[in-house]
Phi, psi and omega in degrees: 000132182288155179255131183255121179291139180220114177249018181298336181281349191296320183291333176284335184265359186301320180297316179295319180294319178297319178298317180296319179295320179296319179294321177300317179293322177298316180299313184286331176295312178296316182296319182296312181297307182294316182297317180291321177299314180295321182292326176295315179295319181294317180295321177294321181294324180291347179247015179278172181273358181266113184298321181298318180294317179299316181292325180295315179293319180296321178295316178301313181299315181295317181297313184291318185286345182245021173227150182293143178301321181298319178296318178299317179297314180295322179299317181290316187277319183259330184278315182298325177302336179291341176249019173091007180254104182252127181239144171300150185300323180291318179296317178299319179296314180295319180296314180296316180296319180297312180298321179293311183293321182297328179296322180282318183285340173300318178291322181293313178298322178299320178296324177293319178298319181291338182281343180282126181304137181300332179299334179298311181290323180296319179294319180295319177295323178295334179276358176101004179284147177284155181307320180294319177296320178299316182294314187284320187265335185248304189284308187300313178302320179292320179296315182296324179295322180291318187264003187305317177300317178294322179295318178298315178298322179293324176296316179297316178300317181293324176300317179294323179288345179298344177299335181297330184290354173297340180291344175247026173068027170282125188276062174270193190298316181294322179293318177297324178296319178299317180294320182293316181291332178288331180275323187263342185059028178243069185298317183299309183294320181298309183285336173295314179297314183293324177300315179294325178293316177300319178298315178297318178297318179301313180294319182292319179296317180298315181293322179295318180293319178297317179297318180294320180297322179294323179290320185276315188260348178096184182296157178102346178282133181221000000 
């Protein structure tokens, strides 16, 4: 028996889909800002002269990168309440996504820092700049320019992985899709529409980040 496509339900579901897409964008916006800040601090810490700090960051990176994101999410949302730490589902989702993304971007930022010639920092120090000024004004901008494509890809990957947080009832795009297909019994059409939305979001985020990078870091960002 042939299958007949039916998108008649779509106009009634537009509000729910828009809400889910907006929540997905909110999650990835918060995660990107917090994750990149943490990764810059983490990458700097891994190159500090304090061995304990280097080992602590290295352990964090290894634990996060070698365990499933879903397990990390469940640990934060379901595990922490057993020791008295209860988080709202959205806060738990942002925390889990941030910690996960930062573990990967710490390595990316670190690679960018290592790519900047050592002579740059030596010359800046010789001119009288303090080490913190050298890092912020000389080393970091050049490193970010080098790693920007990899950083952009990681943000997009994290946006796609945000679908996992539907497992703790965060009403992002994937969760709204689950609710819609349960109501309409049109699984093929529902997930086809949502797939196209995710594709559109991925392309829009990538273009937005590239445009922002060019404004902040200058030409050469792609």
